[in-house]
N, C-alpha and C positions, 0 to 999 in steps of 0.2 A: 532534466535528465535524472534518471534514477537507477535502481538496480536493473540489471539486464537479464532477460530470459535465457540467453545463451550461456551466461555465467552460471545461472541456476542449473541449467541442464547439465553443464560440465562438472558440477560438484559430484563428489562420490556420495554414495548412499549414506555413509557415516557422517559426512559433512552436512548433507541435507537434514539428517536426523538431529544433528547438533543445532542447526538453525531453528528447526521446529521446537526442540526442547527449550531453547533460549526464549523463543517468542511466547510459548505457552504460559499464560498468566502474567505476561509482561508487555502485551501490546493491545492496541485498539486499531481496527481497520475501518476506515471510512470510505464511502463511495459517493461521489457526486455524479449526477447525470442530468441531461437536459430534461426539463419539466415534461416534455411530451413523450419521454421514454418511461413507460410504466412497467417494464419487465422486472426491475429490481425494486421491490417494495420497501427495502431498508435503506435506500439511497436518499441522499439529500438532493432535492430537486433544485436545479439552477434555472432561473427564469430565462426564457427565450428573449433574445434581444441582441443588441450590437454593443461591442466594446467601443471605447473612444476612438479606436483606430478603424472602426467600421466593420469589424469581423464578428461572426456569430459568437455568442458567449461560450458555448460548449459544442464541440463536434461529437463527443461521445462520452462514455463513462471514464471517470478518473478515480483511481484507487490511491489511497494514502494510508501508510502504516505509521502509527505513532508508537514509539517505544518508551516505556516508563523509566527503565534503568539500563544504562549501557554497560554496566559491570559484567564482564565475561562475554561481551558481544562478539560473535563470530566475524571475522574479517570481511566476509561476503556482504554483510549488512552495513558495514562502515564505509564502503566505497563511495557512496554518493549521498550521504545524509545531509539534510538541510536543518537549519535551526528550527526548533520546535516551539509549540505553544505549551505553556505550563499546564498540567504537571508532568508532561512528557519531556524526555531529554532529547529525543530525535524524531524527525519526521522524514519518512522515506517514501519516494515515489517509484514508479516503474510498473505500469499496469499489468503487462503480460507476466512478469516475474511474480508480482504479488498474487495474481490469480493462480499461478502454478503452485506457489507456496500454500495458498489457501486449500487447494485441492489435495496436495500431498499431506498436509498436516491436519486437514479436517477443520480449518478455521472458518469462521463466519464473519460477516460484517458486524461490527460492534466490538465490545471488550472480549478478549479471548484469554 
């Protein structure tokens, strides 16, 4: 579970702007996708196959946002953070919300 699109949509313009301002220069966005999906050239391809449980490795694209510093982080982003990989303090999921934030703030896959 990650940040929710409905929560993003319900933020005021000022709150959305605060999220974008906080993230600018403070985040990296990764995208993992099945290896047979070539629509996103900056994505990390995940090899097709089965998990130990017999399920496909990936059904579709998966966005992750890594935040370098949580100092001054808007509450919207803190709702569902997971532990991160160094040097980032937080890893956040939520495909639809991350895509919406990317569109609103003009972010790309990679360091922003």
